[in-house]
C-alpha positions as CSV (number, residue, x, y, z in Angstrom):
1,M,-10.1,11.2,-16.0
2,A,-13.0,12.1,-13.8
3,S,-15.3,9.4,-12.8
4,D,-17.8,10.3,-10.1
5,G,-18.2,13.9,-9.3
6,R,-14.9,15.5,-8.5
7,Q,-13.1,12.1,-7.9
8,W,-10.6,10.6,-10.1
9,S,-9.6,6.9,-10.4
10,G,-5.9,7.7,-10.9
11,K,-5.6,4.9,-13.4
12,T,-4.0,5.0,-16.8
13,G,-6.2,3.5,-19.6
14,G,-5.3,1.1,-22.3
15,G,-5.4,-2.1,-20.3
16,D,-2.5,-4.3,-19.4
17,F,-1.8,-5.6,-22.9
18,G,-1.9,-2.1,-24.4
19,Q,0.4,-0.7,-21.7
20,R,2.9,-3.5,-22.2
21,F,2.9,-3.0,-25.9
22,L,3.6,0.7,-25.6
23,L,6.4,0.2,-23.2
24,R,8.1,-2.3,-25.5
25,F,7.4,-0.3,-28.7
26,F,8.8,2.9,-27.4
27,K,12.1,1.4,-26.3
28,S,13.5,2.0,-29.8
29,V,10.8,3.9,-31.7
30,P,10.4,7.7,-31.5
31,V,7.1,8.7,-29.8
32,V,6.0,10.9,-32.7
33,V,5.5,7.8,-34.8
34,L,2.2,7.1,-33.0
35,Y,1.0,10.6,-32.8
36,P,-1.1,10.3,-36.1
37,V,-2.9,7.3,-34.6
38,L,-4.6,9.8,-32.2
39,Y,-6.5,11.4,-35.0
40,L,-8.3,8.1,-35.4
41,T,-8.8,7.2,-31.7
42,V,-9.7,10.6,-30.2
43,P,-13.2,10.8,-32.0
44,F,-14.1,7.3,-30.6
45,Y,-12.9,8.4,-27.2
46,A,-14.9,11.7,-27.3
47,V,-18.1,9.7,-28.1
48,A,-17.5,7.1,-25.4
49,N,-16.7,9.9,-22.8
50,A,-19.2,12.5,-23.9
51,K,-19.5,13.9,-20.3
52,E,-15.8,14.6,-20.1
53,F,-15.8,16.1,-23.6
54,K,-18.7,18.4,-22.7
55,C,-16.9,19.5,-19.5
56,I,-13.8,20.6,-21.5
57,Y,-16.0,22.2,-24.1
58,Q,-17.7,24.3,-21.4
59,Y,-14.4,25.2,-20.0
60,F,-13.5,26.9,-23.2
61,R,-17.0,28.3,-23.8
62,E,-17.7,29.6,-20.3
63,I,-14.3,30.3,-18.8
64,H,-12.4,31.6,-21.8
65,R,-15.5,32.9,-23.5
66,F,-14.5,31.4,-26.9
67,S,-17.1,31.1,-29.7
68,K,-18.9,27.8,-30.1
69,W,-16.7,26.8,-33.1
70,K,-13.5,27.8,-31.4
71,S,-14.5,26.0,-28.2
72,F,-15.2,22.8,-30.2
73,W,-11.9,23.1,-32.0
74,K,-10.0,23.7,-28.7
75,T,-11.7,20.8,-27.1
76,W,-10.6,18.6,-30.0
77,Q,-7.1,20.0,-29.7
78,N,-7.1,19.4,-25.9
79,H,-7.9,15.7,-26.4
80,L,-5.2,15.3,-29.0
81,I,-2.5,17.0,-26.8
82,F,-3.6,14.9,-23.8
83,G,-3.2,11.8,-25.9
84,Q,0.3,12.9,-27.0
85,I,1.3,13.6,-23.4
86,V,0.1,10.1,-22.3
87,L,2.3,8.6,-25.1
88,D,5.2,10.8,-24.0
89,R,4.9,9.4,-20.5
90,F,5.1,5.8,-21.8
91,A,8.1,6.7,-24.0
92,V,9.9,8.0,-20.9
93,L,8.9,5.0,-18.8
94,A,10.3,2.8,-21.6
95,G,13.7,4.5,-21.2
96,N,13.5,6.5,-24.4
97,S,13.7,10.0,-22.7
98,S,16.6,11.5,-24.7
99,Q,14.1,12.6,-27.4
100,F,12.4,15.1,-25.0
101,H,13.7,18.6,-24.4
102,V,12.5,20.9,-21.5
103,T,13.5,24.5,-21.3
104,M,12.8,26.2,-18.0
105,D,11.7,29.8,-17.3
106,D,13.7,31.5,-14.5
107,D,14.4,28.3,-12.5
108,K,17.3,29.8,-10.4
109,P,15.2,30.4,-7.3
110,F,13.8,26.9,-7.6
111,L,17.2,25.3,-8.0
112,H,18.6,27.4,-5.1
113,L,16.2,25.6,-2.7
114,F,18.1,22.3,-3.3
115,E,21.2,23.9,-1.9
116,Q,19.3,24.9,1.4
117,P,19.1,22.5,4.4
118,G,15.3,22.5,4.8
119,G,12.6,20.7,2.8
120,F,10.1,22.3,0.6
121,V,6.9,21.5,-1.3
122,I,6.3,21.4,-5.1
123,A,2.8,22.4,-6.0
124,G,1.8,20.6,-9.3
125,A,-1.4,20.6,-11.3
126,H,-3.1,18.7,-14.0
127,V,-2.0,21.4,-16.5
128,G,0.5,20.4,-19.2
129,N,2.8,17.5,-18.2
130,F,3.8,18.0,-14.5
131,E,5.1,14.4,-14.2
132,L,7.6,14.7,-17.0
133,I,9.8,17.0,-15.0
134,G,10.0,14.3,-12.2
135,H,11.2,11.8,-14.8
136,L,13.8,14.1,-16.5
137,F,15.0,16.3,-13.7
138,K,18.4,15.0,-12.5
139,Q,19.7,16.2,-9.1
140,T,21.4,14.5,-6.1
141,K,21.0,17.1,-3.5
142,K,17.5,16.1,-2.1
143,P,15.2,13.2,-2.5
144,I,11.9,14.2,-4.1
145,N,8.7,12.4,-3.0
146,I,5.8,12.5,-5.4
147,I,2.3,11.8,-4.2
148,V,0.7,9.4,-6.6
149,F,-2.7,7.8,-6.8
150,G,-2.8,4.0,-6.6
151,G,-4.6,1.6,-8.8
152,E,-2.2,1.3,-11.7
153,N,-1.2,-2.3,-12.7
154,A,1.9,-3.6,-11.1
155,N,4.0,-3.5,-14.2
156,L,3.4,0.2,-14.9
157,Q,3.9,1.1,-11.2
158,Q,7.3,-0.7,-11.3
159,K,8.3,1.2,-14.5
160,R,7.4,4.5,-12.9
161,R,9.3,3.5,-9.7
162,D,12.4,2.6,-11.7
163,S,12.3,5.8,-13.8
164,F,11.8,8.0,-10.8
165,G,14.4,6.2,-8.8
166,A,17.0,6.9,-11.4
167,N,16.4,10.7,-10.7
168,N,16.4,10.5,-6.9
169,V,12.6,10.6,-6.9
170,K,10.4,8.3,-4.7
171,M,6.6,7.7,-4.8
172,I,4.2,8.0,-1.9
173,P,0.9,6.3,-2.8
174,V,-2.3,7.9,-1.6
175,S,-3.9,5.5,0.9
176,K,-7.4,5.3,2.4
177,D,-6.0,5.3,5.9
178,L,-4.3,8.6,5.2
179,S,-0.8,7.2,6.1
180,H,0.6,9.2,3.2
181,V,-0.1,12.4,5.2
182,F,2.3,11.3,7.9
183,A,4.9,10.2,5.2
184,V,4.7,13.7,3.7
185,K,5.3,15.3,7.1
186,T,8.2,13.0,7.8
187,A,9.8,13.8,4.4
188,I,9.6,17.5,4.9
189,D,10.9,17.3,8.5
190,N,13.9,15.4,7.0
191,G,14.7,18.2,4.6
192,E,13.3,16.4,1.6
193,V,11.0,17.6,-1.2
194,V,7.4,16.7,-1.6
195,A,5.5,17.1,-4.9
196,I,1.7,17.2,-4.8
197,A,-1.0,18.0,-7.3
198,F,-2.7,20.9,-5.5
199,D,-5.8,20.8,-7.8
200,R,-7.1,17.3,-6.7
201,V,-8.5,16.0,-3.4
202,F,-5.6,15.1,-1.1
203,G,-6.5,13.4,2.2
204,S,-9.8,15.3,2.9
205,D,-12.9,16.5,1.1
206,K,-12.7,20.0,2.6
207,T,-12.3,22.7,0.0
208,L,-11.2,26.3,-0.4
209,E,-13.3,28.5,-2.6
210,M,-11.2,30.7,-4.9
211,S,-11.6,33.1,-7.7
212,F,-10.1,31.3,-10.6
213,M,-10.2,32.6,-14.2
214,H,-12.9,35.1,-13.0
215,R,-15.2,32.3,-11.7
216,K,-15.6,30.7,-8.3
217,A,-13.9,27.2,-8.0
218,N,-13.3,24.9,-5.2
219,F,-9.7,23.7,-4.6
220,P,-8.8,21.0,-2.1
221,L,-7.9,22.6,1.2
222,G,-5.5,19.7,2.3
223,P,-2.4,20.6,0.2
224,F,-2.5,24.3,1.2
225,L,-2.9,23.4,4.9
226,L,0.0,21.0,4.6
227,A,2.2,23.6,3.0
228,A,1.2,26.2,5.6
229,Q,1.8,23.8,8.5
230,A,5.2,22.9,7.2
231,N,6.1,26.6,7.0
232,C,8.5,26.0,4.1
233,P,8.8,27.3,0.6
234,V,6.4,26.2,-2.0
235,V,7.3,25.9,-5.7
236,C,4.6,26.0,-8.3
237,L,5.9,23.8,-11.1
238,T,4.7,22.3,-14.4
239,S,5.7,22.0,-18.0
240,V,3.6,22.6,-21.1
241,K,3.9,21.0,-24.5
242,I,5.2,23.5,-27.1
243,R,5.5,21.2,-30.1
244,R,6.2,17.5,-30.7
245,T,8.8,16.5,-28.0
246,T,9.6,20.0,-26.8
247,Y,8.3,21.3,-23.5
248,R,8.6,24.6,-21.7
249,G,8.8,24.4,-17.9
250,F,7.6,27.0,-15.4
251,A,8.7,27.3,-11.8
252,Q,7.7,30.0,-9.3
253,V,8.7,30.1,-5.6
254,I,5.9,31.3,-3.4
255,S,5.5,31.7,0.4
256,A,3.1,32.9,3.0
257,E,3.6,35.9,5.3
258,E,2.9,35.8,9.1
259,G,-0.6,34.8,10.1
260,N,-2.7,31.9,11.5
261,L,-2.8,28.6,9.7
262,R,-5.9,29.4,7.7
263,S,-4.6,32.8,6.6
264,R,-1.3,31.3,5.4
265,S,-3.2,28.6,3.5
266,Q,-5.2,31.3,1.8
267,Q,-2.1,33.2,0.8
268,I,-0.5,30.1,-0.7
269,A,-3.7,29.3,-2.5
270,E,-4.0,32.8,-4.1
271,Q,-0.4,32.7,-5.4
272,Y,-0.9,29.1,-6.7
273,V,-4.1,30.1,-8.5
274,A,-2.4,33.1,-10.1
275,F,0.3,30.8,-11.3
276,L,-2.3,28.5,-12.9
277,E,-4.0,31.4,-14.5
278,K,-0.8,32.5,-16.1
279,I,-0.2,29.0,-17.6
280,L,-3.8,28.7,-18.9
281,R,-3.7,32.0,-20.6
282,F,-0.5,30.9,-22.3
283,R,-1.7,27.4,-23.2
284,P,-5.5,27.2,-22.5
285,E,-5.8,23.9,-24.3
286,Q,-3.6,22.1,-21.8
287,W,-6.1,22.0,-18.9
288,F,-6.5,18.3,-18.1
289,N,-9.1,18.2,-15.3
290,F,-11.8,16.4,-17.2
291,Y,-14.7,17.2,-15.0
292,D,-16.9,20.2,-14.0
293,F,-14.2,21.9,-12.1
294,W,-16.1,25.3,-11.8
295,E,-19.3,23.4,-11.3
296,I,-20.8,25.3,-14.3
297,N,-23.7,22.8,-14.4
298,R,-24.6,22.9,-10.8
C-alpha cells in the first residue's frame, strides 16, 4: 500500500503472528475457506485506510468515468479481490499451489525467448497477481531474477525464497545503495531474465510523463532506461483473477526500434502503457496502486 506520496513500504500486513498462522493454516486447507472472512475485515480496513480507499474510488470515478454508485461498488470489489490475492500468495508460499490454475493468452513468443541465448526483461505491474506467475511458472532454461522490496519479516522472506527457488527464480532486494541496479545488469549480461514492476520507483525518482487511460500520469523512468540500455526484448506480463482460484495470464513481447536511449525508453514505455490499458479495460477492479497515481488531487 502507499504510505507517503508515491512511495510504498513493500511490506505485507498482518504482523508476524498473523503471517505465521496463514502459512501453517494453508498447508492443508483450501484458500477459498478464508475468502468469506474478507467481507468482515474489508470494511474495517477501508475505514482505517480512508486515504487509499478514496484514491481507488477516484480511479473509478475520474479515470473510468463510472457513476458514484458504481465507483463505490467497484472500490469495494477492488479491496475484496486484493484481499483474496494476498491470501492466494500465502497459500502458494505454504506449498499449497496445486489449487491454482493459470491459462495464458498467446504465450508462444514469450516462451520462445527462453530458448534464445540472450537475457530479457519482464515488465510487471501492480495489476492482478504478477507475483503468482513467478511462483507457478516452471522452467529450467534461464534463471529469473525478481526485483523485490525489502522490509518483510525474515520468515516470510525465506518462504518466498524457497518457493521461488523451486522454480528457478531468485530475488534481488531493492537496496538504498542501488547495488541492485548492478545486479540487474550482471544478470542480463549473463543471459538471465530480470522481472521488474515498471509502475513503481526503481533506483531513481526521475519520472516519464505518459498518457495513460486518457490522463497524464508519471511512470518511473528507471525501468524503461534499464530495458533500453540492455537493448534486449521486454515482456509485459501479469495475471488477473477470473474466479476463485483461476487466473488468466497475459504476455506480450515488445521492443524498441533504433534511436537514442531516451527515444528507445519512450517507445518501450508507450507499448507498456498500452498493455496496461488493455488489462484495465478487461478487469478495471484489479488495479492495486493504492495512491493518487494520476495525481488527481494535485
